[in-house]
All heavy atoms as TSV, in Angstrom:
chain	resi	resn	atom	element	x	y	z
A	1	MET	N	N	30.687	-8.227	-13.017
A	1	MET	CA	C	30.123	-9.077	-11.983
A	1	MET	C	C	29.781	-8.256	-10.748
A	1	MET	O	O	28.768	-8.489	-10.107
A	1	MET	CB	C	31.128	-10.192	-11.666
A	1	MET	CG	C	30.697	-11.120	-10.592
A	1	MET	SD	S	29.455	-12.230	-11.198
A	1	MET	CE	C	29.354	-13.351	-9.851
A	2	SER	N	N	30.625	-7.309	-10.423
A	2	SER	CA	C	30.422	-6.505	-9.228
A	2	SER	C	C	29.148	-5.661	-9.328
A	2	SER	O	O	28.394	-5.558	-8.364
A	2	SER	CB	C	31.632	-5.609	-9.011
A	2	SER	OG	O	31.424	-4.765	-7.911
A	3	LYS	N	N	28.928	-5.066	-10.491
A	3	LYS	CA	C	27.734	-4.227	-10.676
A	3	LYS	C	C	26.463	-5.063	-10.633
A	3	LYS	O	O	25.446	-4.627	-10.113
A	3	LYS	CB	C	27.808	-3.459	-12.002
A	3	LYS	CG	C	28.942	-2.473	-12.061
A	3	LYS	CD	C	28.753	-1.382	-11.050
A	3	LYS	CE	C	29.919	-0.423	-11.129
A	3	LYS	NZ	N	29.899	0.578	-10.099
A	4	ILE	N	N	26.536	-6.278	-11.159
A	4	ILE	CA	C	25.364	-7.160	-11.126
A	4	ILE	C	C	25.026	-7.524	-9.680
A	4	ILE	O	O	23.859	-7.497	-9.281
A	4	ILE	CB	C	25.613	-8.421	-11.977
A	4	ILE	CG1	C	25.730	-8.044	-13.451
A	4	ILE	CG2	C	24.516	-9.445	-11.764
A	4	ILE	CD1	C	26.173	-9.178	-14.340
A	5	LEU	N	N	26.057	-7.852	-8.887
A	5	LEU	CA	C	25.813	-8.167	-7.469
A	5	LEU	C	C	25.267	-6.965	-6.720
A	5	LEU	O	O	24.415	-7.107	-5.838
A	5	LEU	CB	C	27.102	-8.648	-6.807
A	5	LEU	CG	C	27.537	-10.067	-7.125
A	5	LEU	CD1	C	28.858	-10.374	-6.445
A	5	LEU	CD2	C	26.492	-11.065	-6.711
A	6	ASP	N	N	25.737	-5.765	-7.077
A	6	ASP	CA	C	25.207	-4.557	-6.444
A	6	ASP	C	C	23.717	-4.396	-6.739
A	6	ASP	O	O	22.934	-4.095	-5.839
A	6	ASP	CB	C	25.956	-3.315	-6.938
A	6	ASP	CG	C	27.355	-3.211	-6.376
A	6	ASP	OD1	O	27.651	-3.904	-5.378
A	6	ASP	OD2	O	28.152	-2.437	-6.939
A	7	LEU	N	N	23.335	-4.609	-7.985
A	7	LEU	CA	C	21.923	-4.460	-8.352
A	7	LEU	C	C	21.051	-5.536	-7.709
A	7	LEU	O	O	19.951	-5.247	-7.231
A	7	LEU	CB	C	21.775	-4.494	-9.874
A	7	LEU	CG	C	22.347	-3.292	-10.613
A	7	LEU	CD1	C	22.243	-3.509	-12.123
A	7	LEU	CD2	C	21.632	-2.023	-10.205
A	8	VAL	N	N	21.535	-6.769	-7.706
A	8	VAL	CA	C	20.774	-7.854	-7.064
A	8	VAL	C	C	20.644	-7.582	-5.568
A	8	VAL	O	O	19.568	-7.743	-4.984
A	8	VAL	CB	C	21.437	-9.220	-7.328
A	8	VAL	CG1	C	20.809	-10.306	-6.485
A	8	VAL	CG2	C	21.350	-9.569	-8.797
A	9	GLY	N	N	21.735	-7.164	-4.937
A	9	GLY	CA	C	21.695	-6.841	-3.507
A	9	GLY	C	C	20.731	-5.715	-3.201
A	9	GLY	O	O	19.994	-5.759	-2.213
A	10	LEU	N	N	20.734	-4.694	-4.056
A	10	LEU	CA	C	19.802	-3.578	-3.867
A	10	LEU	C	C	18.351	-4.058	-3.974
A	10	LEU	O	O	17.500	-3.659	-3.181
A	10	LEU	CB	C	20.082	-2.487	-4.886
A	10	LEU	CG	C	19.262	-1.225	-4.770
A	10	LEU	CD1	C	19.514	-0.527	-3.437
A	10	LEU	CD2	C	19.580	-0.281	-5.913
A	11	GLY	N	N	18.099	-4.931	-4.938
A	11	GLY	CA	C	16.757	-5.494	-5.079
A	11	GLY	C	C	16.350	-6.321	-3.868
A	11	GLY	O	O	15.203	-6.253	-3.410
A	12	LEU	N	N	17.288	-7.098	-3.348
A	12	LEU	CA	C	16.986	-7.917	-2.165
A	12	LEU	C	C	16.730	-7.052	-0.932
A	12	LEU	O	O	15.825	-7.340	-0.139
A	12	LEU	CB	C	18.131	-8.888	-1.889
A	12	LEU	CG	C	18.258	-10.058	-2.860
A	12	LEU	CD1	C	19.551	-10.796	-2.623
A	12	LEU	CD2	C	17.068	-10.970	-2.741
A	13	ILE	N	N	17.499	-5.989	-0.778
A	13	ILE	CA	C	17.267	-5.088	0.364
A	13	ILE	C	C	15.922	-4.390	0.207
A	13	ILE	O	O	15.179	-4.232	1.184
A	13	ILE	CB	C	18.423	-4.086	0.496
A	13	ILE	CG1	C	19.679	-4.829	0.945
A	13	ILE	CG2	C	18.082	-2.976	1.469
A	13	ILE	CD1	C	20.938	-4.010	0.929
A	14	GLY	N	N	15.597	-3.986	-1.025
A	14	GLY	CA	C	14.279	-3.390	-1.272
A	14	GLY	C	C	13.158	-4.370	-0.959
A	14	GLY	O	O	12.144	-4.002	-0.361
A	15	GLY	N	N	13.329	-5.635	-1.354
A	15	GLY	CA	C	12.323	-6.652	-1.046
A	15	GLY	C	C	12.184	-6.877	0.439
A	15	GLY	O	O	11.077	-7.099	0.950
A	16	THR	N	N	13.295	-6.802	1.162
A	16	THR	CA	C	13.254	-6.954	2.615
A	16	THR	C	C	12.442	-5.835	3.245
A	16	THR	O	O	11.589	-6.070	4.103
A	16	THR	CB	C	14.687	-6.950	3.191
A	16	THR	OG1	O	15.424	-7.997	2.576
A	16	THR	CG2	C	14.677	-7.160	4.690
A	17	ILE	N	N	12.688	-4.620	2.803
A	17	ILE	CA	C	11.977	-3.459	3.366
A	17	ILE	C	C	10.495	-3.528	3.035
A	17	ILE	O	O	9.641	-3.340	3.905
A	17	ILE	CB	C	12.605	-2.154	2.853
A	17	ILE	CG1	C	14.013	-1.990	3.426
A	17	ILE	CG2	C	11.737	-0.949	3.211
A	17	ILE	CD1	C	14.819	-0.888	2.795
A	18	VAL	N	N	10.180	-3.813	1.763
A	18	VAL	CA	C	8.780	-3.844	1.343
A	18	VAL	C	C	8.018	-4.967	2.039
A	18	VAL	O	O	6.865	-4.794	2.433
A	18	VAL	CB	C	8.691	-3.982	-0.195
A	18	VAL	CG1	C	7.290	-4.311	-0.641
A	18	VAL	CG2	C	9.163	-2.699	-0.852
A	19	SER	N	N	8.651	-6.121	2.220
A	19	SER	CA	C	7.940	-7.235	2.850
A	19	SER	C	C	7.770	-7.035	4.349
A	19	SER	O	O	6.900	-7.647	4.955
A	19	SER	CB	C	8.676	-8.557	2.596
A	19	SER	OG	O	9.898	-8.576	3.291
A	20	PHE	N	N	8.588	-6.185	4.948
A	20	PHE	CA	C	8.463	-5.942	6.381
A	20	PHE	C	C	7.331	-4.971	6.695
A	20	PHE	O	O	6.727	-5.047	7.754
A	20	PHE	CB	C	9.783	-5.404	6.941
A	20	PHE	CG	C	9.828	-5.400	8.441
A	20	PHE	CD1	C	9.987	-6.582	9.137
A	20	PHE	CD2	C	9.696	-4.218	9.153
A	20	PHE	CE1	C	10.024	-6.595	10.523
A	20	PHE	CE2	C	9.739	-4.225	10.534
A	20	PHE	CZ	C	9.903	-5.402	11.219
A	21	ILE	N	N	7.021	-4.070	5.754
A	21	ILE	CA	C	5.967	-3.074	5.969
A	21	ILE	C	C	4.617	-3.708	5.620
A	21	ILE	O	O	4.426	-4.167	4.493
A	21	ILE	CB	C	6.222	-1.824	5.108
A	21	ILE	CG1	C	7.558	-1.205	5.491
A	21	ILE	CG2	C	5.091	-0.822	5.267
A	21	ILE	CD1	C	8.002	-0.091	4.578
A	22	PRO	N	N	3.688	-3.738	6.545
A	22	PRO	CA	C	2.396	-4.388	6.278
A	22	PRO	C	C	1.559	-3.604	5.266
A	22	PRO	O	O	1.588	-2.390	5.211
A	22	PRO	CB	C	1.713	-4.410	7.643
A	22	PRO	CG	C	2.372	-3.347	8.437
A	22	PRO	CD	C	3.766	-3.219	7.902
A	23	GLY	N	N	0.856	-4.348	4.440
A	23	GLY	CA	C	-0.092	-3.738	3.531
A	23	GLY	C	C	0.449	-3.427	2.151
A	23	GLY	O	O	-0.323	-3.141	1.242
A	24	LEU	N	N	1.735	-3.473	1.926
A	24	LEU	CA	C	2.270	-3.163	0.607
A	24	LEU	C	C	2.175	-4.352	-0.341
A	24	LEU	O	O	2.047	-4.175	-1.543
A	24	LEU	CB	C	3.722	-2.686	0.697
A	24	LEU	CG	C	3.925	-1.318	1.344
A	24	LEU	CD1	C	5.407	-0.968	1.386
A	24	LEU	CD2	C	3.170	-0.244	0.598
A	25	ILE	N	N	2.253	-5.553	0.186
A	25	ILE	CA	C	2.083	-6.748	-0.635
A	25	ILE	C	C	0.777	-7.417	-0.203
A	25	ILE	O	O	0.640	-7.798	0.957
A	25	ILE	CB	C	3.254	-7.735	-0.456
A	25	ILE	CG1	C	4.567	-7.091	-0.882
A	25	ILE	CG2	C	3.012	-9.007	-1.253
A	25	ILE	CD1	C	5.773	-7.965	-0.662
A	26	PRO	N	N	-0.181	-7.542	-1.114
A	26	PRO	CA	C	-1.447	-8.177	-0.739
A	26	PRO	C	C	-1.247	-9.631	-0.298
A	26	PRO	O	O	-0.364	-10.323	-0.804
A	26	PRO	CB	C	-2.272	-8.128	-2.015
A	26	PRO	CG	C	-1.553	-7.247	-2.954
A	26	PRO	CD	C	-0.142	-7.130	-2.482
A	27	ASN	N	N	-2.054	-10.060	0.613
A	27	ASN	CA	C	-2.067	-11.432	1.127
A	27	ASN	C	C	-0.805	-11.808	1.895
A	27	ASN	O	O	-0.547	-12.986	2.107
A	27	ASN	CB	C	-2.301	-12.449	0.004
A	27	ASN	CG	C	-3.614	-12.223	-0.690
A	27	ASN	OD1	O	-4.584	-11.799	-0.082
A	27	ASN	ND2	N	-3.642	-12.472	-1.981
A	28	LEU	N	N	0.002	-10.866	2.277
A	28	LEU	CA	C	1.154	-11.132	3.135
A	28	LEU	C	C	1.066	-10.223	4.346
A	28	LEU	O	O	0.855	-9.024	4.210
A	28	LEU	CB	C	2.476	-10.847	2.412
A	28	LEU	CG	C	3.086	-11.951	1.586
A	28	LEU	CD1	C	4.396	-11.467	0.968
A	28	LEU	CD2	C	3.358	-13.179	2.402
A	29	GLU	N	N	1.209	-10.796	5.484
A	29	GLU	CA	C	1.221	-9.987	6.691
A	29	GLU	C	C	2.580	-9.306	6.813
A	29	GLU	O	O	3.595	-9.841	6.391
A	29	GLU	CB	C	0.987	-10.857	7.918
A	29	GLU	CG	C	-0.372	-11.501	7.956
A	29	GLU	CD	C	-0.542	-12.357	9.187
A	29	GLU	OE1	O	0.274	-12.232	10.121
A	29	GLU	OE2	O	-1.486	-13.141	9.210
A	30	GLY	N	N	2.565	-8.130	7.393
A	30	GLY	CA	C	3.829	-7.445	7.619
A	30	GLY	C	C	4.619	-8.138	8.704
A	30	GLY	O	O	4.096	-8.878	9.513
A	31	GLY	N	N	5.884	-7.904	8.701
A	31	GLY	CA	C	6.720	-8.501	9.731
A	31	GLY	C	C	7.604	-9.590	9.188
A	31	GLY	O	O	8.020	-9.558	8.038
A	32	LEU	N	N	7.867	-10.567	10.018
A	32	LEU	CA	C	8.851	-11.580	9.691
A	32	LEU	C	C	8.205	-12.739	8.938
A	32	LEU	O	O	7.904	-13.781	9.496
A	32	LEU	CB	C	9.534	-12.060	10.970
A	32	LEU	CG	C	10.147	-10.945	11.821
A	32	LEU	CD1	C	10.711	-11.512	13.106
A	32	LEU	CD2	C	11.207	-10.207	11.047
A	33	ASN	N	N	8.015	-12.569	7.637
A	33	ASN	CA	C	7.427	-13.600	6.798
A	33	ASN	C	C	8.511	-14.230	5.912
A	33	ASN	O	O	9.651	-13.767	5.898
A	33	ASN	CB	C	6.274	-13.024	5.969
A	33	ASN	CG	C	6.716	-11.855	5.121
A	33	ASN	OD1	O	7.743	-11.926	4.469
A	33	ASN	ND2	N	5.948	-10.781	5.108
A	34	PRO	N	N	8.199	-15.280	5.161
A	34	PRO	CA	C	9.220	-15.950	4.342
A	34	PRO	C	C	9.875	-15.054	3.294
A	34	PRO	O	O	11.050	-15.233	2.978
A	34	PRO	CB	C	8.452	-17.087	3.670
A	34	PRO	CG	C	7.295	-17.345	4.561
A	34	PRO	CD	C	6.936	-16.016	5.170
A	35	VAL	N	N	9.138	-14.099	2.741
A	35	VAL	CA	C	9.732	-13.185	1.762
A	35	VAL	C	C	10.810	-12.342	2.434
A	35	VAL	O	O	11.897	-12.141	1.877
A	35	VAL	CB	C	8.647	-12.278	1.127
A	35	VAL	CG1	C	9.268	-11.253	0.202
A	35	VAL	CG2	C	7.612	-13.112	0.400
A	36	PHE	N	N	10.524	-11.863	3.622
A	36	PHE	CA	C	11.507	-11.079	4.381
A	36	PHE	C	C	12.777	-11.884	4.610
A	36	PHE	O	O	13.887	-11.425	4.337
A	36	PHE	CB	C	10.902	-10.652	5.726
A	36	PHE	CG	C	11.896	-10.018	6.660
A	36	PHE	CD1	C	12.207	-8.686	6.543
A	36	PHE	CD2	C	12.521	-10.768	7.643
A	36	PHE	CE1	C	13.128	-8.094	7.395
A	36	PHE	CE2	C	13.438	-10.191	8.501
A	36	PHE	CZ	C	13.743	-8.843	8.377
A	37	TRP	N	N	12.626	-13.118	5.109
A	37	TRP	CA	C	13.794	-13.938	5.423
A	37	TRP	C	C	14.559	-14.330	4.164
A	37	TRP	O	O	15.794	-14.383	4.173
A	37	TRP	CB	C	13.394	-15.169	6.222
A	37	TRP	CG	C	13.018	-14.818	7.621
A	37	TRP	CD1	C	11.771	-14.906	8.162
A	37	TRP	CD2	C	13.866	-14.290	8.641
A	37	TRP	NE1	N	11.800	-14.471	9.469
A	37	TRP	CE2	C	13.072	-14.087	9.786
A	37	TRP	CE3	C	15.213	-13.972	8.697
A	37	TRP	CZ2	C	13.588	-13.584	10.963
A	37	TRP	CZ3	C	15.728	-13.464	9.881
A	37	TRP	CH2	C	14.922	-13.279	10.992
A	38	GLY	N	N	13.851	-14.607	3.085
A	38	GLY	CA	C	14.527	-14.943	1.831
A	38	GLY	C	C	15.378	-13.796	1.315
A	38	GLY	O	O	16.527	-13.987	0.912
A	39	CYS	N	N	14.810	-12.603	1.336
A	39	CYS	CA	C	15.557	-11.433	0.879
A	39	CYS	C	C	16.718	-11.115	1.822
A	39	CYS	O	O	17.818	-10.773	1.371
A	39	CYS	CB	C	14.637	-10.223	0.763
A	39	CYS	SG	S	13.440	-10.338	-0.568
A	40	ALA	N	N	16.489	-11.223	3.107
A	40	ALA	CA	C	17.544	-10.925	4.074
A	40	ALA	C	C	18.703	-11.918	3.948
A	40	ALA	O	O	19.877	-11.524	3.959
A	40	ALA	CB	C	16.982	-10.945	5.490
A	41	LEU	N	N	18.397	-13.203	3.797
A	41	LEU	CA	C	19.454	-14.212	3.657
A	41	LEU	C	C	20.192	-14.061	2.325
A	41	LEU	O	O	21.407	-14.264	2.261
A	41	LEU	CB	C	18.871	-15.612	3.792
A	41	LEU	CG	C	18.416	-15.988	5.201
A	41	LEU	CD1	C	17.738	-17.354	5.197
A	41	LEU	CD2	C	19.578	-15.969	6.161
A	42	GLY	N	N	19.468	-13.692	1.273
A	42	GLY	CA	C	20.126	-13.459	-0.018
A	42	GLY	C	C	21.098	-12.293	0.050
A	42	GLY	O	O	22.217	-12.363	-0.469
A	43	ALA	N	N	20.682	-11.201	0.691
A	43	ALA	CA	C	21.567	-10.048	0.841
A	43	ALA	C	C	22.778	-10.410	1.704
A	43	ALA	O	O	23.912	-10.004	1.400
A	43	ALA	CB	C	20.802	-8.877	1.452
A	44	LEU	N	N	22.564	-11.174	2.750
A	44	LEU	CA	C	23.671	-11.605	3.607
A	44	LEU	C	C	24.648	-12.494	2.839
A	44	LEU	O	O	25.869	-12.362	2.987
A	44	LEU	CB	C	23.138	-12.345	4.831
A	44	LEU	CG	C	24.169	-12.813	5.844
A	44	LEU	CD1	C	24.893	-11.614	6.447
A	44	LEU	CD2	C	23.503	-13.623	6.932
A	45	ALA	N	N	24.128	-13.369	1.987
A	45	ALA	CA	C	24.991	-14.234	1.183
A	45	ALA	C	C	25.865	-13.413	0.239
A	45	ALA	O	O	27.051	-13.712	0.061
A	45	ALA	CB	C	24.147	-15.239	0.400
A	46	ILE	N	N	25.304	-12.377	-0.359
A	46	ILE	CA	C	26.086	-11.508	-1.246
A	46	ILE	C	C	27.171	-10.788	-0.464
A	46	ILE	O	O	28.317	-10.680	-0.917
A	46	ILE	CB	C	25.166	-10.516	-1.980
A	46	ILE	CG1	C	24.329	-11.258	-3.013
A	46	ILE	CG2	C	25.981	-9.417	-2.656
A	46	ILE	CD1	C	23.296	-10.409	-3.694
A	47	ILE	N	N	26.856	-10.314	0.722
A	47	ILE	CA	C	27.848	-9.617	1.557
A	47	ILE	C	C	28.996	-10.557	1.912
A	47	ILE	O	O	30.169	-10.191	1.805
A	47	ILE	CB	C	27.176	-9.056	2.820
A	47	ILE	CG1	C	26.244	-7.908	2.456
A	47	ILE	CG2	C	28.225	-8.594	3.837
A	47	ILE	CD1	C	25.332	-7.464	3.573
A	48	ILE	N	N	28.679	-11.776	2.309
A	48	ILE	CA	C	29.719	-12.746	2.673
A	48	ILE	C	C	30.562	-13.108	1.456
A	48	ILE	O	O	31.796	-13.186	1.540
A	48	ILE	CB	C	29.087	-13.998	3.311
A	48	ILE	CG1	C	28.500	-13.631	4.679
A	48	ILE	CG2	C	30.095	-15.126	3.445
A	48	ILE	CD1	C	27.644	-14.713	5.290
A	49	TYR	N	N	29.933	-13.310	0.305
A	49	TYR	CA	C	30.660	-13.648	-0.918
A	49	TYR	C	C	31.636	-12.542	-1.298
A	49	TYR	O	O	32.797	-12.799	-1.614
A	49	TYR	CB	C	29.666	-13.903	-2.049
A	49	TYR	CG	C	30.323	-14.095	-3.389
A	49	TYR	CD1	C	30.941	-15.300	-3.701
A	49	TYR	CD2	C	30.336	-13.082	-4.340
A	49	TYR	CE1	C	31.556	-15.489	-4.925
A	49	TYR	CE2	C	30.941	-13.255	-5.562
A	49	TYR	CZ	C	31.549	-14.461	-5.856
A	49	TYR	OH	O	32.161	-14.626	-7.061
A	50	ARG	N	N	31.175	-11.301	-1.263
A	50	ARG	CA	C	32.047	-10.185	-1.638
A	50	ARG	C	C	33.183	-10.007	-0.641
A	50	ARG	O	O	34.295	-9.649	-1.021
A	50	ARG	CB	C	31.233	-8.905	-1.775
A	50	ARG	CG	C	30.306	-9.014	-2.990
A	50	ARG	CD	C	29.743	-7.745	-3.419
A	50	ARG	NE	N	30.802	-6.809	-3.763
A	50	ARG	CZ	C	30.558	-5.594	-4.197
A	50	ARG	NH1	N	29.332	-5.196	-4.338
A	50	ARG	NH2	N	31.549	-4.781	-4.487
A	51	LYS	N	N	32.929	-10.273	0.631
A	51	LYS	CA	C	33.991	-10.168	1.634
A	51	LYS	C	C	35.077	-11.213	1.369
A	51	LYS	O	O	36.277	-10.914	1.461
A	51	LYS	CB	C	33.402	-10.351	3.025
A	51	LYS	CG	C	34.398	-10.164	4.137
A	51	LYS	CD	C	33.746	-10.263	5.504
A	51	LYS	CE	C	34.767	-10.077	6.600
A	51	LYS	NZ	N	34.156	-10.168	7.918
A	52	LYS	N	N	34.663	-12.438	1.038
A	52	LYS	CA	C	35.636	-13.480	0.725
A	52	LYS	C	C	36.423	-13.137	-0.535
A	52	LYS	O	O	37.626	-13.392	-0.609
A	52	LYS	CB	C	34.937	-14.825	0.564
A	52	LYS	CG	C	34.489	-15.427	1.870
A	52	LYS	CD	C	33.903	-16.796	1.671
A	52	LYS	CE	C	33.469	-17.373	3.004
A	52	LYS	NZ	N	32.943	-18.732	2.862
A	53	GLN	N	N	35.747	-12.577	-1.541
A	53	GLN	CA	C	36.429	-12.193	-2.769
A	53	GLN	C	C	37.471	-11.107	-2.501
A	53	GLN	O	O	38.561	-11.147	-3.040
A	53	GLN	CB	C	35.439	-11.711	-3.816
A	53	GLN	CG	C	34.562	-12.810	-4.369
A	53	GLN	CD	C	35.348	-13.812	-5.188
A	53	GLN	OE1	O	36.082	-14.638	-4.641
A	53	GLN	NE2	N	35.209	-13.736	-6.476
A	54	ARG	N	N	37.123	-10.126	-1.674
A	54	ARG	CA	C	38.073	-9.059	-1.342
A	54	ARG	C	C	39.263	-9.607	-0.573
A	54	ARG	O	O	40.399	-9.198	-0.806
A	54	ARG	CB	C	37.388	-7.972	-0.519
A	54	ARG	CG	C	36.501	-7.091	-1.338
A	54	ARG	CD	C	35.992	-5.939	-0.528
A	54	ARG	NE	N	34.957	-5.233	-1.268
A	54	ARG	CZ	C	33.859	-4.754	-0.752
A	54	ARG	NH1	N	33.631	-4.888	0.540
A	54	ARG	NH2	N	32.985	-4.123	-1.488
A	55	LYS	N	N	39.010	-10.534	0.347
A	55	LYS	CA	C	40.101	-11.122	1.120
A	55	LYS	C	C	41.044	-11.901	0.197
A	55	LYS	O	O	42.258	-11.806	0.318
A	55	LYS	CB	C	39.543	-12.045	2.201
A	55	LYS	CG	C	40.615	-12.595	3.133
A	55	LYS	CD	C	40.029	-13.533	4.157
A	55	LYS	CE	C	39.422	-12.745	5.282
A	55	LYS	NZ	N	38.993	-13.616	6.399
A	56	LYS	N	N	40.467	-12.647	-0.746
A	56	LYS	CA	C	41.277	-13.404	-1.692
A	56	LYS	C	C	42.086	-12.454	-2.584
A	56	LYS	O	O	43.254	-12.694	-2.865
A	56	LYS	CB	C	40.380	-14.281	-2.562
A	56	LYS	CG	C	41.153	-15.215	-3.482
A	56	LYS	CD	C	40.234	-15.961	-4.434
A	56	LYS	CE	C	39.403	-16.976	-3.705
A	56	LYS	NZ	N	38.589	-17.806	-4.625
A	57	GLN	N	N	41.469	-11.370	-3.005
A	57	GLN	CA	C	42.147	-10.398	-3.855
A	57	GLN	C	C	43.290	-9.722	-3.086
A	57	GLN	O	O	44.372	-9.513	-3.630
A	57	GLN	CB	C	41.167	-9.353	-4.355
A	57	GLN	CG	C	41.738	-8.394	-5.363
A	57	GLN	CD	C	40.704	-7.401	-5.837
A	57	GLN	OE1	O	39.720	-7.136	-5.136
A	57	GLN	NE2	N	40.905	-6.852	-7.001
A	58	ASP	N	N	43.070	-9.389	-1.822
A	58	ASP	CA	C	44.114	-8.770	-1.009
A	58	ASP	C	C	45.292	-9.731	-0.800
A	58	ASP	O	O	46.440	-9.308	-0.793
A	58	ASP	CB	C	43.560	-8.336	0.355
A	58	ASP	CG	C	42.644	-7.136	0.228
A	58	ASP	OD1	O	42.668	-6.459	-0.813
A	58	ASP	OD2	O	41.884	-6.890	1.191
A	59	GLN	N	N	45.015	-11.019	-0.632
A	59	GLN	CA	C	46.086	-12.000	-0.471
A	59	GLN	C	C	46.902	-12.121	-1.753
A	59	GLN	O	O	48.115	-12.269	-1.703
A	59	GLN	CB	C	45.516	-13.352	-0.070
A	59	GLN	CG	C	45.005	-13.411	1.341
A	59	GLN	CD	C	44.354	-14.751	1.664
A	59	GLN	OE1	O	44.124	-15.569	0.780
A	59	GLN	NE2	N	44.039	-14.942	2.934
A	60	ASN	N	N	46.241	-12.066	-2.900
A	60	ASN	CA	C	46.962	-12.174	-4.168
A	60	ASN	C	C	47.819	-10.936	-4.428
A	60	ASN	O	O	48.886	-11.041	-5.022
A	60	ASN	CB	C	45.979	-12.373	-5.324
A	60	ASN	CG	C	45.377	-13.758	-5.324
A	60	ASN	OD1	O	45.916	-14.682	-4.739
A	60	ASN	ND2	N	44.237	-13.903	-5.975
A	61	LEU	N	N	47.380	-9.776	-3.989
A	61	LEU	CA	C	48.153	-8.546	-4.182
A	61	LEU	C	C	49.362	-8.505	-3.266
A	61	LEU	O	O	50.385	-7.898	-3.607
A	61	LEU	CB	C	47.269	-7.323	-3.959
A	61	LEU	CG	C	46.198	-7.064	-5.000
A	61	LEU	CD1	C	45.333	-5.879	-4.590
A	61	LEU	CD2	C	46.820	-6.826	-6.369
A	62	SER	N	N	49.265	-9.102	-2.096
A	62	SER	CA	C	50.364	-9.039	-1.137
A	62	SER	C	C	51.482	-10.043	-1.435
A	62	SER	O	O	52.543	-9.975	-0.828
A	62	SER	CB	C	49.841	-9.244	0.285
A	62	SER	OG	O	49.335	-10.556	0.428
A	63	LYS	N	N	51.255	-10.964	-2.355
A	63	LYS	CA	C	52.277	-11.969	-2.687
A	63	LYS	C	C	53.364	-11.388	-3.537
A	63	LYS	O	O	53.392	-10.557	-4.248
A	63	LYS	CB	C	51.669	-13.174	-3.397
A	63	LYS	CG	C	50.876	-14.032	-2.453
A	63	LYS	CD	C	50.369	-15.241	-3.160
A	63	LYS	CE	C	49.610	-16.127	-2.209
A	63	LYS	NZ	N	49.109	-17.326	-2.839
C-alpha cells in the first residue's frame, strides 16, 4: 500500500508541476487552473493520510 501511495503521489506532484508550466498541456493556460488544484489537493490528501497512519502506528507500538 505504501509503494502505491508513493507512486500516486509522485504522479500527482508531476501533474501539478506540468499543469503550472504554460504551454505543456494544450488548451490549458499555465498557472492556477483546475488540473493544478486537483493534483495539489490529491497530493495533500495523501500526505495527511500517511501522517495519520504513522501516528496511529506509533500509538500502537507505544502500548
